[in-house]
NURO-850739 format. One record per residue (C-alpha): x, y, z. Coordinates in steps of 0.5 Angstrom, whole numbers, plus 2048, in hexadecimal, padded with zeros to 3 digits. Example, Ala and Ser with C-alpha at 12.3 -4.5 7.8 and 13.67 -1.06 7.14 Angstrom:
<recs>
8197F7810/81B7FE80E/
</recs>
This chain:
<recs>
800800800/806804802/8098037FB/8038047F7/80280C7FB/80A80D7F9/80980B7F2/80280F7F2/8078157F4/80B8147EF/8078147E9/80381A7EC/80A81E7EC/80D81B7E5/80781E7E2/8068247E5/8078297DF/80C82E7E0/80C8357DD/8118357D8/80D82F7D5/8078337D3/8058367CC/80783D7CB/7FF83F7CB/7FE83B7D1/7FA8417D5/7F58417CF/7F383A7D0/7ED8377D5/7EF8367DC/7F182F7DE/7ED82C7E4/7F38297E7/7F38247EE/7F88267F4/7FD8217F3/7FF81C7F8/80581D7FC/80A819800/80A81F806/80381F807/80582280E/80782980C/800829808/7FB82F80B/7F7830805/7F782D7FE/7FD8347FB/80282F7FF/8008297FC/80282C7F5/8088307F7/80B82A7FC/80A8257F5/80E82A7F1/81382A7F7/8148227F8/8158227F0/81C8267F1/81D8237F8/81B8287FD/816829802/81282F805/816834809/815833811/80F838814/81083F816/81084281D/80B84581F/80D84C820/81084B819/80A848816/80484D819/809853816/80A850810/80284F80F/801856812/80485A80D/801855807/7FA856809/7FA85C80C/80186080A/802862811/80785F817/80485B81D/80385F824/80785B829/80085A82D/7FE856827/805852825/80485082D/7FD84E82C/7FE849826/805847829/80284482F/7FB84282C/7FC83A82D/7F5838829/7F5834823/7F183A81E/7F7840821/7F984181A/7F2841817/7F084581C/7F584A81B/7F4849813/7EC84B814/7ED851818/7F3854813/7EE85380E/7E8856811/7EC85C813/7EB86380F/7F286480D/7F285D809/7EE861803/7F3867804/7F9862804/7F685E7FE/7F38647FA/7FB8677F9/7FD8607F5/7F78627F1/7F78697F0/7FF8687EC/7FB8637E8/7F68697E5/7FB86E7E5/7F78727EA/7F98797EB/7F68807ED/7F88847E8/7F98857E0/8018847DF/8038877DA/80688F7DA/8008917DD/80088C7E2/7F888E7E4/7F588B7EB/7EF8877EA/7EB8897F0/7E68827F1/7EB87D7EE/7EC87B7F6/7E48787F5/7E78737F1/7EC8717F5/7E88717FB/7E386C7F8/7E88677F7/7EA8677FE/7E3866800/7E38617FB/7E885D7FE/7E685E804/7DF85C803/7E18557FF/7DE8577F9/7DE8517F4/7E48537EF/7DF8517E9/7DB8577EC/7E085B7ED/7E385B7E5/7DB85C7E3/7DB8627E6/7E28657E4/7E08637DD/7D98657DD/7D58677E3/7D186C7E0/7CF8677DB/7CE8617E0/7CC8647E6/7C986B7E4/7C686C7EB/7CC86A7F0/7D08707F2/7D686C7F3/7D68697EC/7D68707E9/7DC8727ED/7DF86B7EA/7DF86E7E4/7E58727E5/7EA86E7E4/7E88707DC/7EA8767DE/7F18767E0/7F58777DA/7FB87C7DA/7F78837D7/7FA8887D3/7F388C7D3/7F68927CF/7F988E7C9/7F68917C3/7F788A7BF/7F18887C1/7F08827BD/7F787F7BF/7F58807C7/7EF87D7C6/7F28777C3/7F88777C8/7F38777CD/7EF8717CA/7F686D7CA/7F786F7D2/7F086B7D3/7F28657CE/7F88647D1/7F68647D8/7F08607D8/7F485A7D4/7FA85B7D9/7F685C7E0/7F08567DE/7F38527D9/7FA8527DA/7FC8537D3/8008587CF/7FB85A7CA/7FE8617CA/80385E7C6/7FE85C7C0/7FD8637BF/8018647B9/80285D7B6/8008567B8/8038547BE/80A8517BD/80984C7C2/80284B7C4/7FC8497C1/7F98507C1/7F88537BA/7F885A7BA/7F185A7B8/7EF8577BE/7F285D7C1/7EE8627BE/7E885D7BF/7EA85D7C6/7EA8657C6/7E38657C2/7E08637C8/7E386B7CC/7E286F7C6/7DC8727C8/7E08747CF/7DC87B7D2/7E087D7D9/7DB8817DC/7D88837E4/7D28817E7/7D08847EE/7D18807F4/7CB8817F8/7C387F7F8/7BE8817F4/7BB8867F8/7C18897FA/7C388A7F3/7BC88D7F2/7BD8917F8/7C38947F5/7BF8957EF/7BA89A7F2/7BF89D7F6/7C389E7EF/7BD8A17EC/7BB8A67F1/7C38A97F1/7C28AA7EA/7BB8AD7EA/7BE8B27F0/7C58B37EC/7C28B37E5/7C38BA7E4/7CA8BB7E6/7CC8B57E3/7CA8B87DD/7CE8BF7DE/7D48BA7E0/7D48B77DA/7D48BD7D6/7DA8BF7D8/7DE8B97D8/7DB8B77D1/7E08BB7CC/7E68B87D2/7E38B17D1/7E28B17CA/7E98B37C9/7EC8AE7CD/7E78A87CA/7E98AB7C3/7F08AA7C5/7EF8A37C8/7EB8A17C2/7EF8A37BC/7F589E7BF/7F18997BB/7F08977B4/7EA8997B1/7E78927B1/7E78927B8/7E48997B9/7DE8977B5/7DC8937BA/7DA8987C0/7D689B7BA/7D18947BA/7CC8937BF/7CE88E7C4/7C888A7C2/7CA88A7BA/7D18887BB/7D38817BA/7D687C7BF/7DD87E7BD/7DC8867BD/7D98857C4/7DF8827C6/7E48877C3/7E088D7C4/7E088C7CC/7E788C7CC/7E78937C8/7E28957CD/7E68947D3/7EB8997D0/7E789E7CD/7E389F7D3/7E989E7D8/7EC8A57D4/7E58AA7D5/7E58A77DD/7EA8AC7E0/7E88B27DC/7EA8B77E2/7F18B67E1/7F08B97DA/7ED8BF7DC/7F08C67DD/7ED8CD7DF/7E58CF7DF/7E38C87DD/7E78C47E3/7E48C97E8/7DD8C97E6/7DE8C17E5/7E18C17EC/7DC8C47EF/7D68C07EC/7DA8BA7EF/7DA8BD7F6/7D28BE7F5/7D28B67F4/7D58B47F9/7CF8B77FD/7CA8B17FA/7D08AB7FC/7CC8A9801/7C68A77FC/7CA8A47F7/7CA89C7F9/7D08997FB/7D48967F5/7D288D7F6/7D88887F6/7D98867EF/7DB87F7ED/7DF87E7E7/7DC8797E3/7DD8767DC/7D78737D8/7D68747D0/7D587A7CC/7CE8777CA/7CB8717C7/7CF8717C0/7D78717C1/7DC8747BC/7DE86F7B7/7E486C7B9/7EA86A7B3/7F08667B3/7F686B7B3/7FB8697AE/8018697B3/7FE86C7B7/7FD8737B5/7F78777B6/7F887A7AF/7F78737AB/7F28707AD/7F08697AA/7E98647A9/7E48667AF/7E48617B4/7DE85F7B9/7DF85D7C0/7E28567C1/7E68527C6/7ED84F7C5/7EC84A7C0/7F18457C3/7EC8457C9/7E68447C5/7E583C7C6/7E783C7CD/7E18427CE/7DA8437CC/7DA8497C9/7D584E7CD/7D18527C7/7D085A7C8/7CA85C7C9/7C98647C8/7C58677CE/7C186D7CF/7C78737D0/7CE86F7CF/7D086A7C9/7D08647CE/7D78617CB/7DA8627D2/7D585E7D6/7D68587D1/7DD8597D2/7DD8597D9/7D88527D9/7DD84F7D4/7E38517D9/7DF84D7DF/7DD8477DC/7DF8427E1/7E283E7DC/7E68437D9/7ED8427D9/7F18487DB/7ED84C7E0/7EC8477E6/7F48457E4/7F784C7E3/7F384E7EA/7F58487EE/7FD8497EC/7FC8507EE/7FA84E7F5/8008487F5/80584D7F3/8038527F9/80484C7FE/80B84A7FB/80E8507F7/80D84D7F1/8078497ED/8068427EB/8078467E4/80D84A7E6/80B84F7E0/8038517E4/8018557DD/8048517D8/80184A7D7/80484A7D0/8098467CD/81084B7CF/80C84B7D6/80F8467DC/80B83F7DB/80783D7E2/80D83A7E7/8068357E9/8018367E4/7FD8317E7/7FD8347ED/7FB83B7E9/7F58377E6/7F28337ED/7F383B7F0/7EF83E7EB/7EA8397EB/7E98397F2/7E88407F2/7E28417ED/7DF83A7F1/7DF83F7F6/7DC8447F4/7E28487F1/7E484A7F9/7EA84D7F9/7EA84D801/7E9845800/7EF8457FC/7F3849801/7F2845806/7F383E802/7FA841801/7FD843807/7FA83D80B/7FD838807/80483580A/807839803/80683F806/80883E80D/81083B80C/81583F80E/81A84380A/82083E80C/82283A806/826834807/82D832803/82882E7FF/8238337FE/8288387FB/82C8337F7/8258307F4/8218367F4/82583D7F4/8208417F2/81A83E7F6/81783D7F0/8148377F3/81283A7FA/8168367FE/81783B803/813842804/816848801/81984E804/816854802/81785B803/810860805/80D863800/80F86B800/80786C802/808867807/80F86A809/80C87180B/80686E80F/80A86A813/80E86F815/809874817/80586D81A/80C86C81F/80C874821/805874823/80387981D/800875819/7F9878818/7F4872816/7EF876813/7EB87480D/7E9876806/7E887E803/7EC8837FF/7F38817FF/7F8883804/7FF888802/804886807/80A88B808/81088A802/81788A803/819891804/81D8907FD/81788F7FA/8118937FC/81489A7FB/8138987F3/80D8937F4/8078957F0/8008927F2/80288F7F9/7FE8947FE/801890804/7FB88E809/7FA89380E/7F988E814/7FE88A816/7FB884818/7F8884810/7FF88480E/80087D812/7FB87A80F/7FC87380B/800873804/7FB871800/7F7877802/7FD87C7FF/7FB8807F9/7FE87D7F2/8018827EE/8048807E7/8098857E7/80A8857EE/80B87E7F2/80C87E7FA/81387E7FB/8138787FF/80F8747FC/8128767F5/8198747F8/81786D7FA/81486C7F4/80D86D7F3/80B86E7EC/80A8737E7/8038747E6/8038757DF/80286E7DE/8008687E0/8058647E5/80485D7E6/80985C7EB/80E8607EF/81685F7EF/81985F7F5/8208647F4/8258647F9/82886B7F7/82D8707FB/8278767FB/8228717FF/827871805/829878804/82287A805/82187680B/82787880E/82788080D/82088280B/81D88780F/816883810/81987C811/81D880817/81688281A/81387C81A/81987A81E/81887F822/81187D824/812875824/817878829/81387B82D/80D87582D/81387082F/815875835/80D876837/80D86F837/81386D83A/81687283E/81D87483E/82086C841/82586B83B/82386383B/81C86583A/81D869835/821865830/81B85F831/815864830/81886782A/81A860827/81385D828/810863826/81386381F/81685C81E/810858822/816854826/81A85582C/82185682B/82785182B/82C852831/83285582C/82C85A829/82A85C831/83385D833/83386182C/82E86582C/82F866834/836869832/83386D82D/82E871831/834872836/839875831/83287982D/83087C834/83887D836/839881830/83288582F/831885837/829884835/82687D837/82087F830/82688182C/82987A82D/82287682C/82187A826/827878823/826871825/81E871822/82287481C/82686E81B/82186981D/81D86C817/82386B813/824863814/82385E80E/81E85B814/81A860814/81986180C/81985A80A/81485580D/81684D80D/
</recs>
């Protein structure tokens, strides 16, 4: 019997599919339905994930590393799930909890934490190139873009099924028109960098459509479809025609705003506005007459920047414009209207005196004017009819080829039923069809791609190492059966992301220590087969949040408009569009709430590899550079955090050196110091105090040194 079991194990391992043996188009094929393999090391198995991993390790003569210590495990889990270090009390409670389900209870608590969504949102916002400014030279602010960020956080916290999450972002206005959150979700389609004052508007429109198409295919399909905008994809089965068929789903895009208010609030504001207009009609008429020549001059000058074909659109009533004219006309309208909004600056002499006097009179009616309702930036369609989409020769908008209709990648046609486009009253219905097609349970890519992204968030690298390129030039999956098993179970469990996180982090594979045996270093030097846990540096946001947390300064207020922490001295003098938040506690909120300016990334985040928001980022790379060390050692804001940390330590530990050392280590590193560390730090405090004559300065230096330790910056 024992011999039969061993034979079954060996057969299972020998017939396991190796990722490098898969065909180039493996990702376009339907998911397999693998069964977790039988393994010899049954005692190490905690859930089915381990069977797939152990089977591969046994094939090369390895086994999982020993389990991580509890203090290490809670620190790892806390950073992974909520992006914050555990408190000393949380560590103490977990280390001494001897109940058989202690770890599962810890996982459940962290998954329920409101900080869970904040941590997970950071990675999703990287992917969708979220930003709160346009980019390019002007980099104008997008005041309400933060509502999309809050939508993402709330979606993760509420455990919104991933298929619904996808549908809302692609077509929330079409599929769920009465759900305000679904409307906010369409902000996904509005994160493109935008040179709003460009004069070549057809080119600008094409660049916007390219951005939406490329980001959608990368984020949800894990494909580099953008490589097919100029010619057939050189490596993947994506012809150029397929690229523009996919783009046609978005051809009618229409960025707009809708009030965030109930129907009764909207009606009340409307009636109040009518009353204000009635009482100010005569005065406003006089103001308009004074402004007219100045406004017309400014708008005429702005209008003259455009070619005659574009100028002519402004003279066509909106209801008579074609869908393309509406899109181009909106771009012109924005620029021309903006040119006439601040005419007071161009006035001189008696006209300006008269205008200023009347504007003073207008202020008397401000009490009647309704407050501006909060606005939601959303994306819908220009109408039920879309502009035509053409295959562009060599990707050039000036050389359109054949007209194409919305359609799905032909390489996926046999694996997924085609979702029909059904025009709606106010929109084309195209995006609704695309959203439904993407979220079919049997779709070969959608579930695989998100499962791989979540795996990457816990191990530093996905089962597919190129998370937005499942094509032939991307990495093959190291464990293809595991990827398909997880994707299948994920869909079977209602596309539940918290289920996925829970399943991964409760596996023995995740709970390993980072210790590498000599055998593992030889047979698995890159940890490709998960013979241990990979040591990882915390992400930029978690690093800043951890420093605020251990120093006792972290403000856990959730949601709302973004914050503007103070900038380093050498930057803030020249920084534009960065109004430092007046409230000091606001400046100490979590990093996910820091304003994302395309032309000015917050320096601490940027230097620790937070991505450029001009394009999608599927995986951050942890660099090691001299400026990182210099910032942690010398930056005034870091020094202020060290001072705050020292004040906390002195308040909680008193002036005894031993207590100070213990408390500092416990707060920052989640452990007690060793005897060697204790004696070394005791000597350091004595020498520093003797040099400065001040206890607080000595403790500040000590706390600053601890914040610079690799052990603080890295998670085992």
